[in-house]
C-alpha positions as semicolon CSV with decimal commas, in nm:
position;residue;x (nm);y (nm);z (nm)
1;Q;-6,057;0,859;-2,914
2;V;-5,737;0,979;-3,124
3;Q;-5,609;1,363;-3,115
4;L;-5,423;1,491;-3,385
5;V;-5,152;1,771;-3,368
6;E;-4,999;1,928;-3,692
7;S;-4,664;2,092;-3,685
8;G;-4,409;2,222;-3,922
9;G;-4,594;2,454;-4,134
10;G;-4,472;2,846;-4,183
11;L;-4,339;3,060;-4,437
12;V;-4,116;2,949;-4,757
13;Q;-3,975;3,099;-5,067
14;P;-4,112;2,950;-5,399
15;G;-3,891;2,638;-5,490
16;G;-3,838;2,573;-5,111
17;S;-3,914;2,280;-4,866
18;L;-4,091;2,216;-4,560
19;R;-4,180;1,891;-4,371
20;L;-4,507;1,875;-4,181
21;S;-4,568;1,635;-3,895
22;C;-4,873;1,487;-3,745
23;A;-4,842;1,354;-3,414
24;A;-5,143;1,139;-3,285
25;T;-5,224;1,086;-2,884
26;G;-5,311;0,711;-2,960
27;S;-5,169;0,456;-3,169
28;I;-5,206;0,498;-3,527
29;F;-5,118;0,155;-3,600
30;S;-5,488;0,070;-3,662
31;M;-5,537;0,335;-3,862
32;Y;-5,665;0,220;-4,208
33;Y;-5,554;0,590;-4,376
34;M;-5,363;0,880;-4,249
35;G;-5,361;1,181;-4,466
36;W;-5,349;1,541;-4,530
37;Y;-5,596;1,818;-4,675
38;R;-5,546;2,168;-4,742
39;Q;-5,765;2,480;-4,766
40;A;-5,642;2,772;-4,945
41;P;-5,808;3,162;-4,874
42;G;-6,163;3,143;-4,998
43;A;-6,164;2,802;-5,117
44;Q;-6,282;2,452;-5,025
45;R;-6,081;2,200;-4,858
46;E;-5,933;1,959;-5,105
47;F;-5,751;1,646;-5,067
48;V;-5,395;1,655;-5,074
49;A;-5,249;1,281;-4,968
50;R;-5,295;0,957;-4,781
51;I;-5,117;0,655;-4,691
52;K;-5,263;0,317;-4,606
53;R;-5,148;0,142;-4,299
54;E;-4,925;-0,064;-4,514
55;G;-4,778;0,166;-4,677
56;T;-4,952;0,258;-5,014
57;T;-5,023;0,606;-5,100
58;N;-5,217;0,839;-5,307
59;T;-5,134;1,225;-5,402
60;V;-5,343;1,426;-5,573
61;D;-5,194;1,509;-5,942
62;A;-5,130;1,866;-5,850
63;V;-4,834;1,775;-5,609
64;K;-4,712;1,430;-5,759
65;G;-4,356;1,437;-5,763
66;R;-4,318;1,743;-5,517
67;F;-4,476;1,563;-5,198
68;T;-4,418;1,261;-5,026
69;I;-4,651;1,128;-4,762
70;S;-4,491;0,891;-4,489
71;R;-4,633;0,680;-4,126
72;D;-4,383;0,593;-3,856
73;N;-4,643;0,370;-3,691
74;S;-4,394;0,342;-3,388
75;K;-4,383;0,721;-3,355
76;N;-4,783;0,750;-3,385
77;T;-4,668;1,013;-3,639
78;A;-4,728;1,067;-4,014
79;Y;-4,543;1,296;-4,212
80;L;-4,571;1,551;-4,543
81;Q;-4,256;1,588;-4,714
82;M;-4,311;1,911;-4,936
83;N;-4,061;1,998;-5,200
84;S;-4,032;2,268;-5,468
85;L;-4,333;2,467;-5,332
86;K;-4,551;2,675;-5,515
87;P;-4,748;3,009;-5,427
88;E;-5,023;2,797;-5,503
89;D;-4,952;2,547;-5,258
90;T;-5,023;2,819;-4,987
91;G;-5,316;2,739;-4,710
92;V;-5,376;2,555;-4,416
93;Y;-5,288;2,182;-4,412
94;F;-5,497;1,926;-4,195
95;C;-5,413;1,588;-4,091
96;Y;-5,684;1,330;-4,070
97;A;-5,683;0,971;-3,938
98;D;-5,939;0,730;-4,078
99;R;-6,035;0,423;-3,918
100;V;-6,177;0,178;-4,175
101;G;-6,143;0,312;-4,513
102;N;-6,457;0,544;-4,533
103;G;-6,326;0,900;-4,486
104;P;-6,175;1,126;-4,270
105;E;-6,293;1,068;-3,881
106;Y;-6,058;1,271;-3,679
107;W;-5,877;1,605;-3,790
108;G;-5,616;1,810;-3,635
109;Q;-5,608;2,184;-3,570
110;G;-5,441;2,252;-3,901
111;T;-5,108;2,425;-3,976
112;Q;-5,026;2,714;-4,219
113;V;-4,784;2,692;-4,480
114;T;-4,748;2,996;-4,666
115;V;-4,520;3,008;-4,990
116;S;-4,389;3,339;-5,098
117;S;-4,079;3,567;-5,205
Protein backbone atom coordinates (compact mmCIF):
# COMPACT_ATOMS: atom_id res chain seq x y z
CA GLN A 1 0.00 0.00 0.00
CA VAL A 2 1.28 3.44 -0.90
CA GLN A 3 0.20 6.61 0.83
CA LEU A 4 0.67 9.96 -0.87
CA VAL A 5 0.91 13.33 0.86
CA GLU A 6 0.86 16.57 -1.12
CA SER A 7 2.32 19.86 0.03
CA GLY A 8 3.29 23.23 -1.40
CA GLY A 9 -0.09 24.71 -2.20
CA GLY A 10 -1.11 28.20 -1.20
CA LEU A 11 -2.21 31.63 -2.35
CA VAL A 12 -0.22 33.26 -5.13
CA GLN A 13 -0.74 36.26 -7.40
CA PRO A 14 -1.26 35.83 -11.14
CA GLY A 15 2.09 35.30 -12.82
CA GLY A 16 3.58 33.75 -9.72
CA SER A 17 5.00 30.28 -9.11
CA LEU A 18 4.47 27.36 -6.79
CA ARG A 19 6.08 23.95 -6.49
CA LEU A 20 3.91 21.10 -5.32
CA SER A 21 5.44 18.00 -3.77
CA CYS A 22 3.97 14.52 -3.48
CA ALA A 23 5.73 12.39 -0.90
CA ALA A 24 5.06 8.66 -0.87
CA THR A 25 5.34 6.47 2.20
CA GLY A 26 6.47 3.55 0.10
CA SER A 27 8.81 3.29 -2.84
CA ILE A 28 7.66 4.97 -6.05
CA PHE A 29 10.42 3.43 -8.10
CA SER A 30 8.09 0.69 -9.30
CA MET A 31 5.20 3.05 -10.06
CA TYR A 32 4.60 3.15 -13.80
CA TYR A 33 3.15 6.65 -13.61
CA MET A 34 3.11 9.40 -11.03
CA GLY A 35 0.86 12.31 -11.84
CA TRP A 36 -1.39 15.19 -10.91
CA TYR A 37 -5.05 16.03 -11.33
CA ARG A 38 -6.83 19.17 -10.24
CA GLN A 39 -10.39 20.08 -9.35
CA ALA A 40 -11.76 23.60 -9.58
CA PRO A 41 -14.80 24.61 -7.51
CA GLY A 42 -17.95 23.12 -9.02
CA ALA A 43 -16.01 21.27 -11.70
CA GLN A 44 -14.92 17.70 -12.30
CA ARG A 45 -11.43 16.52 -11.50
CA GLU A 46 -9.21 16.92 -14.55
CA PHE A 47 -5.86 15.52 -15.61
CA VAL A 48 -2.90 17.90 -15.42
CA ALA A 49 0.33 15.99 -15.93
CA ARG A 50 2.02 12.61 -15.51
CA ILE A 51 5.51 11.18 -15.63
CA LYS A 52 6.46 7.66 -16.57
CA ARG A 53 8.95 5.59 -14.62
CA GLU A 54 11.76 6.35 -17.05
CA GLY A 55 10.94 10.05 -17.24
CA THR A 56 8.63 10.55 -20.21
CA THR A 57 6.05 13.23 -19.43
CA ASN A 58 2.60 14.26 -20.61
CA THR A 59 0.85 17.54 -19.77
CA VAL A 60 -2.57 18.89 -20.63
CA ASP A 61 -2.52 21.64 -23.27
CA ALA A 62 -3.77 24.27 -20.81
CA VAL A 63 -0.54 24.09 -18.79
CA LYS A 64 2.05 23.27 -21.48
CA GLY A 65 5.06 25.51 -21.23
CA ARG A 66 4.10 26.63 -17.71
CA PHE A 67 3.98 23.44 -15.60
CA THR A 68 6.74 20.86 -15.31
CA ILE A 69 6.35 17.46 -13.67
CA SER A 70 9.33 15.56 -12.30
CA ARG A 71 10.07 12.70 -9.96
CA ASP A 72 12.93 11.77 -7.67
CA ASN A 73 12.73 8.04 -7.11
CA SER A 74 15.52 8.17 -4.52
CA LYS A 75 13.35 10.48 -2.39
CA ASN A 76 10.04 8.78 -3.25
CA THR A 77 8.71 12.16 -4.28
CA ALA A 78 7.06 13.66 -7.33
CA TYR A 79 6.90 17.36 -8.05
CA LEU A 80 4.84 19.80 -10.06
CA GLN A 81 6.57 23.10 -10.79
CA MET A 82 3.94 25.66 -11.73
CA ASN A 83 5.03 28.95 -13.30
CA SER A 84 3.11 31.86 -14.81
CA LEU A 85 0.06 30.88 -12.79
CA LYS A 86 -3.35 32.10 -13.89
CA PRO A 87 -6.62 32.46 -11.95
CA GLU A 88 -8.01 29.52 -13.90
CA ASP A 89 -5.32 27.31 -12.35
CA THR A 90 -7.11 27.67 -9.01
CA GLY A 91 -8.27 24.40 -7.50
CA VAL A 92 -7.35 21.44 -5.35
CA TYR A 93 -4.41 19.54 -6.78
CA PHE A 94 -4.28 15.78 -6.24
CA CYS A 95 -1.28 13.56 -6.66
CA TYR A 96 -1.73 9.98 -7.85
CA ALA A 97 0.26 6.82 -8.41
CA ASP A 98 -0.36 4.16 -11.04
CA ARG A 99 1.48 0.87 -10.74
CA VAL A 100 0.91 -0.65 -14.17
CA GLY A 101 -0.42 2.05 -16.51
CA ASN A 102 -4.12 1.39 -16.04
CA GLY A 103 -4.93 4.71 -14.40
CA PRO A 104 -4.74 6.20 -10.91
CA GLU A 105 -4.72 3.66 -8.09
CA TYR A 106 -3.55 5.70 -5.14
CA TRP A 107 -4.51 9.29 -4.38
CA GLY A 108 -3.28 11.95 -2.03
CA GLN A 109 -5.62 14.12 0.02
CA GLY A 110 -5.10 17.18 -2.16
CA THR A 111 -3.53 20.59 -1.69
CA GLN A 112 -5.28 23.89 -2.39
CA VAL A 113 -3.84 26.28 -4.97
CA THR A 114 -5.43 29.72 -5.23
CA VAL A 115 -4.30 32.22 -7.85
CA SER A 116 -5.73 35.63 -7.12
CA SER A 117 -4.69 39.25 -6.83
